C-alpha positions in Angstrom: -5.7 -75.8 -7.2 -6.0 -78.6 -9.7 -8.2 -81.6 -9.0 -8.5 -85.0 -10.5 -11.9 -84.0 -12.0 -10.3 -81.7 -14.5 -9.0 -82.8 -17.9 -5.3 -83.7 -17.4 -3.9 -81.2 -19.8 -6.7 -78.6 -20.0 -5.1 -75.1 -20.4 -1.8 -76.5 -21.6 -1.8 -74.4 -24.8 -2.9 -71.3 -22.9 0.4 -71.0 -21.2 2.8 -68.8 -23.2 5.6 -71.4 -23.1 7.6 -69.7 -25.9 8.1 -66.7 -23.6 9.2 -68.9 -20.7 12.7 -70.1 -20.3 14.2 -73.4 -19.1 17.8 -74.6 -18.9 18.2 -75.0 -22.7 16.3 -71.9 -23.9 12.6 -71.3 -24.5 10.2 -73.8 -23.0 8.1 -74.3 -26.1 9.0 -78.1 -26.0 7.4 -78.6 -22.6 3.8 -79.2 -23.8 5.0 -82.0 -26.1 6.9 -83.6 -23.2 3.8 -83.4 -20.9 1.7 -84.9 -23.7 4.2 -87.8 -24.1 4.1 -88.4 -20.4 0.3 -88.9 -20.6 0.6 -91.3 -23.6 0.7 -95.0 -24.0 4.3 -95.3 -25.4 6.5 -96.4 -22.5 9.7 -95.3 -24.2 8.2 -91.9 -25.0 7.2 -91.6 -21.4 10.7 -92.3 -20.2 12.1 -89.7 -22.6 9.6 -87.2 -21.5 10.5 -87.6 -17.9 14.2 -87.2 -18.8 13.5 -84.1 -20.8 11.3 -82.5 -18.2 13.9 -83.2 -15.5 16.9 -81.9 -17.6 15.1 -78.8 -18.9 13.2 -77.8 -15.7 15.3 -79.1 -12.9 18.7 -79.0 -14.7 21.5 -80.1 -12.3 19.0 -79.3 -9.5 18.3 -75.8 -10.6 14.7 -74.9 -11.1 13.9 -72.5 -14.0 11.4 -69.8 -14.9 9.1 -72.3 -16.6 9.3 -75.0 -13.8 6.3 -73.7 -11.7 4.1 -73.6 -14.8 4.5 -77.4 -15.3 3.6 -78.2 -11.7 -0.2 -78.1 -12.0 -0.2 -80.5 -15.0 2.1 -82.9 -13.2 -0.3 -82.9 -10.3 -3.2 -83.8 -12.5 -1.2 -86.6 -14.0 -0.3 -87.9 -10.5 -3.9 -87.8 -9.5 -5.6 -89.3 -12.5 -3.0 -90.0 -15.3 -2.0 -93.4 -16.8 -0.8 -95.8 -14.2 2.9 -95.7 -15.3 2.9 -91.9 -15.5 1.5 -91.2 -12.0 4.6 -92.4 -10.1 6.8 -90.6 -12.6 4.9 -87.3 -12.2 5.3 -87.6 -8.4 9.0 -88.1 -8.8 9.2 -84.9 -11.0 7.3 -83.0 -8.4 9.9 -83.9 -5.8 12.6 -82.8 -8.3 10.8 -79.5 -8.8 10.5 -78.9 -5.0 14.1 -79.6 -4.0 17.4 -80.2 -5.7 19.7 -83.2 -5.3 22.1 -81.5 -3.0 19.2 -80.8 -0.7 18.1 -84.4 -1.0 21.5 -85.5 0.4 20.7 -83.3 3.5 17.2 -84.7 4.1 18.0 -85.9 7.6 18.0 -82.3 8.8 14.7 -81.6 7.1 13.9 -78.8 4.8 15.1 -75.5 6.3 12.3 -73.5 4.8 12.9 -70.4 6.9 16.5 -70.1 5.6 15.5 -70.9 2.0 12.8 -68.2 2.1 15.2 -65.7 3.6 17.7 -66.4 0.8 15.0 -66.1 -1.9 13.8 -62.8 -0.5 17.3 -61.4 -0.3 17.8 -62.1 -4.0 14.2 -61.6 -5.2 13.5 -59.6 -8.4 12.0 -56.8 -6.3 15.2 -56.6 -4.2 17.6 -56.8 -7.1 15.8 -54.4 -9.5 17.2 -51.2 -7.9 20.8 -52.6 -8.2 20.4 -53.2 -11.9 18.8 -49.8 -12.4 21.7 -48.2 -10.6 24.2 -50.1 -12.8 22.3 -49.1 -15.9 22.4 -45.4 -14.9 26.2 -45.4 -14.4 27.3 -47.7 -17.2 29.2 -45.9 -20.0 30.2 -48.8 -22.3 27.4 -49.2 -24.9 27.7 -53.0 -25.2 27.7 -53.6 -21.4 24.9 -51.1 -21.1 22.8 -53.2 -23.6 23.6 -56.3 -21.5 22.6 -54.7 -18.3 19.4 -53.3 -19.9 18.4 -56.7 -21.0 18.9 -58.2 -17.5 17.1 -55.2 -15.9 14.1 -55.6 -18.2 14.0 -59.3 -17.3 14.0 -58.6 -13.6 11.5 -55.7 -14.0 9.1 -58.2 -15.5 9.2 -60.1 -12.3 11.3 -63.0 -13.5 13.8 -64.7 -11.2 17.5 -64.0 -11.6 18.8 -65.9 -8.6 18.7 -69.7 -8.3 17.2 -69.7 -4.8 14.4 -67.3 -5.9 13.7 -69.4 -8.9 13.8 -72.6 -6.8 11.4 -71.3 -4.2 8.9 -70.3 -6.9 8.9 -73.9 -8.0 8.8 -75.2 -4.4 5.8 -73.0 -3.7 4.0 -74.2 -6.8 4.2 -77.7 -5.5 3.3 -76.6 -1.9 0.1 -75.1 -3.2 -0.9 -78.5 -4.6 0.0 -80.7 -1.6 -3.6 -80.7 -0.2 -4.9 -82.3 -3.3 -2.1 -84.9 -3.3 -2.7 -86.0 0.3 -5.4 -88.3 -1.1 -2.7 -90.4 -2.7 -1.6 -91.8 0.6 -4.7 -94.0 0.3 -4.0 -95.0 -3.4 -4.2 -98.6 -4.3 -0.7 -98.4 -6.0 2.0 -98.8 -3.3 4.6 -96.9 -5.5 2.2 -94.0 -5.6 1.8 -94.1 -1.8 5.6 -94.3 -1.5 6.3 -91.4 -3.8 3.7 -89.3 -2.0 5.1 -90.0 1.4 8.6 -89.1 0.2 7.3 -85.8 -1.3 5.6 -84.8 1.9 8.8 -85.0 3.9 9.9 -81.8 2.2 7.0 -79.6 3.4 7.4 -78.9 7.1 4.9 -76.0 6.8 2.2 -78.6 6.3 3.4 -81.0 9.0 0.3 -80.5 11.2 -1.8 -81.9 8.4 0.5 -84.5 6.9 2.0 -86.1 10.0 -1.3 -87.7 11.2 -1.9 -89.1 7.7 1.7 -90.4 7.5 1.4 -92.0 11.0 -1.9 -93.7 9.9 -0.1 -95.0 6.8 2.7 -96.4 8.9 0.2 -98.2 11.1 -1.7 -99.9 8.3 0.8 -100.2 5.4 1.8 -103.7 4.3 4.3 -102.7 1.6 7.8 -102.6 3.1 9.1 -99.7 1.0 6.0 -97.6 1.4 6.0 -98.2 5.2 9.8 -97.4 5.4 9.4 -94.3 3.4 6.6 -93.1 5.6 8.5 -93.9 8.8 11.4 -91.8 7.7 9.1 -89.0 6.6 7.6 -89.0 10.1 11.1 -88.8 11.6 12.0 -85.8 9.4 8.8 -83.9 10.1 8.1 -85.0 13.7 9.6 -84.4 17.1 11.0 -86.6 19.8 7.5 -86.9 21.2 6.8 -89.4 18.4 9.8 -91.6 19.2 7.8 -94.0 21.4 5.2 -94.4 18.7 7.9 -95.2 16.1 9.6 -97.7 18.5 7.1 -100.5 17.8 8.6 -101.0 14.3 12.1 -101.6 15.7 10.7 -105.2 16.1 9.4 -105.5 12.6 10.1 -108.6 10.7 11.4 -106.7 7.6 14.9 -105.3 8.0 14.1 -102.2 5.8 11.2 -101.3 8.2 13.5 -101.8 11.2 16.1 -99.5 9.6 13.5 -96.9 8.9 12.1 -96.9 12.4 15.6 -96.6 13.8 16.4 -93.8 11.3 13.2 -92.0 12.2 13.9 -92.2 16.0 17.4 -90.9 15.5 16.1 -88.0 13.3 13.7 -87.0 16.0 16.6 -86.8 18.5 17.6 -83.5 16.8 14.4 -82.0 18.2 14.9 -79.5 21.1 11.4 -79.6 22.4 11.9 -82.7 24.6 14.8 -85.0 25.5 14.7 -88.4 23.7 14.8 -91.4 26.0 18.4 -92.5 26.0 17.8 -96.3 26.0 15.5 -95.9 23.0 18.1 -93.9 21.1 20.7 -96.4 22.0 18.5 -99.2 20.6 17.9 -97.2 17.4 21.7 -96.7 17.0 22.3 -100.4 17.5 19.8 -101.2 14.8 21.5 -98.7 12.5 24.8 -100.4 13.2 23.3 -103.8 12.1 22.1 -102.2 8.9 25.5 -100.6 8.3 27.2 -104.0 8.4 24.7 -105.6 6.0 24.2 -105.1 2.2 21.7 -102.5 1.2 18.2 -104.0 0.9 16.6 -104.2 -2.5 14.4 -102.5 -3.0 15.1 -99.6 -0.6 13.8 -96.1 -0.2 14.7 -93.1 -2.4 16.1 -91.0 0.5 19.6 -89.6 0.1 19.4 -90.2 -3.7 19.1 -94.0 -3.0 22.5 -94.1 -1.1 21.4 -96.4 1.7 24.6 -96.6 3.6 25.3 -92.9 3.0 22.0 -92.2 4.7 22.9 -94.3 7.7 26.3 -92.5 8.0 24.7 -89.1 7.9 22.0 -90.1 10.4 24.7 -91.3 12.9 27.0 -88.4 12.3 24.2 -86.0 13.3 24.1 -87.7 16.7 26.5 -87.3 19.7 29.4 -89.6 19.0 29.6 -93.0 20.6 31.8 -96.0 19.9 28.9 -97.9 18.4 27.8 -95.1 16.1 31.2 -94.2 14.9 32.1 -97.9 14.2 28.8 -98.1 12.2 29.8 -95.1 10.1 33.1 -96.8 9.3 31.2 -100.0 8.3 29.2 -97.9 5.9 32.1 -96.2 4.1 32.9 -98.9 1.5 29.3 -98.8 0.3 28.8 -95.1 0.2 28.6 -93.1 -3.0 32.2 -92.2 -3.8 31.3 -88.5 -4.2 30.3 -88.5 -0.5 32.7 -91.0 0.9 35.7 -88.6 1.5 33.6 -86.1 3.5 32.1 -88.8 5.7 35.5 -90.4 6.2 37.1 -87.1 7.3 34.2 -86.4 9.6 34.6 -89.6 11.6 38.4 -89.7 11.6 38.9 -87.8 14.9 36.5 -90.1 16.7 38.0 -93.3 15.4 41.6 -92.1 16.1 41.2 -90.2 19.4 45.0 -90.0 19.6 47.8 -90.4 17.0 49.3 -93.8 16.4 52.6 -94.3 18.2 55.9 -94.3 16.4 56.8 -96.8 15.1 53.3 -97.3 13.7 51.6 -100.6 14.7 50.8 -103.0 11.8 47.6 -102.4 10.0 46.3 -105.9 10.9 46.5 -105.1 14.6 44.2 -102.1 14.4 40.6 -102.3 15.5 38.2 -103.2 12.7 36.6 -99.7 12.5 40.0 -98.1 12.1 40.9 -100.6 9.4 37.6 -99.9 7.6 38.2 -96.1 7.7 41.8 -96.3 6.4 40.7 -98.7 3.6 38.0 -96.2 2.6 40.6 -93.4 2.3 43.0 -95.7 0.4 40.2 -96.7 -2.0 39.5 -93.0 -2.9 40.7 -92.2 -6.4 43.9 -90.2 -6.7 41.8 -87.4 -8.0 40.0 -87.2 -4.7 43.4 -87.0 -2.9 44.4 -84.2 -5.2 41.0 -82.4 -5.0 40.5 -82.7 -1.3 44.1 -81.7 -0.6 43.7 -81.8 3.2 43.3 -85.6 3.3 47.0 -86.2 3.7 47.2 -83.3 6.2 44.4 -84.8 8.3 46.0 -88.3 8.3 49.4 -86.9 9.3 47.8 -85.4 12.4 46.9 -88.9 13.6 50.3 -90.5 12.8 49.0 -92.1 9.6 50.5 -92.3 6.1 49.8 -89.0 4.3 49.8 -90.1 0.6 47.6 -92.5 -1.2 50.6 -94.6 -2.2 51.9 -94.8 1.4 48.5 -95.6 2.8 47.9 -98.4 0.4 51.3 -99.8 1.2 50.6 -99.7 4.9 47.3 -101.5 4.4 48.9 -104.0 2.0 46.9 -103.0 -1.1 48.4 -102.9 -4.6 49.2 -99.5 -5.9 46.5 -97.8 -7.9 47.9 -96.3 -11.1 51.5 -96.9 -10.2 54.0 -99.2 -12.1 55.7 -100.9 -9.2 55.0 -102.6 -5.9 55.8 -102.0 -3.2 56.7 -98.3 -3.2 59.5 -96.6 -1.2 57.9 -95.0 1.9 
């Protein structure tokens, strides 16, 4: 384990980076990037962070070299230049989980499933398969290709994305005890980043939860407090909901949102039943946040998609008119790449039965139904073509089944068409 007493980059040149791979080839450029991260040049630091992310966590996939960079990033987080410490913590989160997993944070890190997937596709498990293929392959070129992969696997290198990712995750896991001290750091952004990172390590919850709760109780920075509250909700159980409830009365709206989110997240726990009035109060607070602009600054959860996080939190709960109306209110502000999925998820609850024929005017529909249909209509035509079941889903509820027809029903100008109104 690395501590702040060590030289930040001691041993950097002892790693055989040239024989480690990242997303763009050999990792012999990683030492230079780590050195730039520790330097005084702000632009060089930013470029180093971008390079380390793109090379070692490319599109969310961790590489063979990723775990080897972790100890140096931990040193930088503990004792590096002020501007580099927060960036190093951000990279450690990137090396622990990928961005798809970050969109699923309300469910927590399913480590048991991840470990099972990694074991199923580990080098040890796959080696016999490559050796069998090598023994039976007759084509010389294909045989050379199989031999190359077999030798790579035989050397203990990862061939599967989950195996590679878990090696990187476990490298960060091993350093978490040293990073816990950063929850007391004088820099609020360092405290924030540390709390965010801890949310991904349920195996250490017995240690991290008391520290996070202490931070929640004494933190004055709204973003750090909100980040810690949500981390407690991810790692904790419904037994903590009463403790979290005090911050539903906080003056800061971001803190109130975080407390409500944390309480709703603990509702997934099966060890005890969450107090229904408390959950209803949390849902009501989330509904208020859904109808308001995203606070600035906010937390980093859900890749910074504040309204998307609210929608996911509510969709994970048993449906109620309040929660589903709040999801509809979120839709216009949600990242477009996620909007279609959330809109389809809430469609059956907002339209419990098909509209009558003839269809009532759009203006006469309840506000949540209007917001949902507007979200569908605002999806690009590419989404309608890619998610081909949108029209089919809408037809089931007596709604227009093409983008053009839906926009006409709402009274919106056609997107990408030459005339208005269309024939429907």
